[in-house]
N, C-alpha and C positions, 0 to 999 in steps of 0.2 A: 539367714535367712533365704527359705527354700521359694522354687520356681512355683506360683500356684497354677494350678489346674485346669481351673476355669478363666484363662486367660484373655477370652474374647466369646463376648456376650450383644444381645443386642442388636444380632444382624439384621437390618432388612431392606429392600429393594422398595424404591418407590417412584414411578407404577411400574408395573411389571402384571400384565405385559404391557407393552412400549411402542413405538410407530417411532420417533428420536431418539428421545435419549432418556436415561432412568439414574437415578442414585443409588446408592450403596452406601447402608449407613452402618456401622459400626464401634463397637467403643470398645476400648482398650485396659486394662486391669492395670499395667506397668506399659511403663513404655519399651519399644519392642521396634524392629524393622519387620516392612508390612509389605506385602507382592499380594495383586490384583490380578490374573489372567482370568479375559473370556475366552471359551472354547466354543468351536460349530460343531455340528452333532457327528462329526468326522472325528473329532476330537483333534484337531488342528488349531492350535493358539493363534488367534485372530486380533486379540489387545491385551497391551496390558495399562494398566489403568493407576497403578499404584506400584512403585520399586523405592522406597525410602523406609527410612528410620523414622517414627511417628512418638510424639510422647503419650502418656496414658490418657486417657479422655474420650469424648467421640468426636470421632470423622467421617470423612464422607469421599467416597470416588465417583466420579458422572464417567457411565461411559456413553459415548457418541457410537448410537447404532444405525445413523441416519443413510447408510451408502452398504448395508449389509442387506441380505434379501429376508421375506419372513419366513421364522420358524423357531427351534428350539435351541437354546445355544447354553452355556455351563459357565458361572464362575466359581471360580476356586481363590480362595484365602488363605495364604500359606505366611503362619507367627511361626516362629523359631521353626519347633519340628515340631508343630499342629496343621492341621489343615482342613479347612469347611469347605464345602462345594455346594450349590444349588443350580435349581435351573432359571432361565431370562427367556421369553419369549417376544420377541418383533414382530407387530402385527400392521403391516400395510394398509 
């Protein structure tokens, strides 16, 4: 059995923009090790919201941005050799 190319789907961030917390929802087609990091606009990692093995199915990770200033941030989800990134916005 080969590795599926489309193993990561249905990523959603809600709410976005946000002021306190936001939830990153994602769906895995098969069990895998998942790492989700948050970066500031300078490219510095400011938080890790997931770093563990997950079963196939729907999952969520919560990012608490209440201690960070307003601005644009970036999330990166790593699963195996695949990486998906996107923007988050904190508005106070």
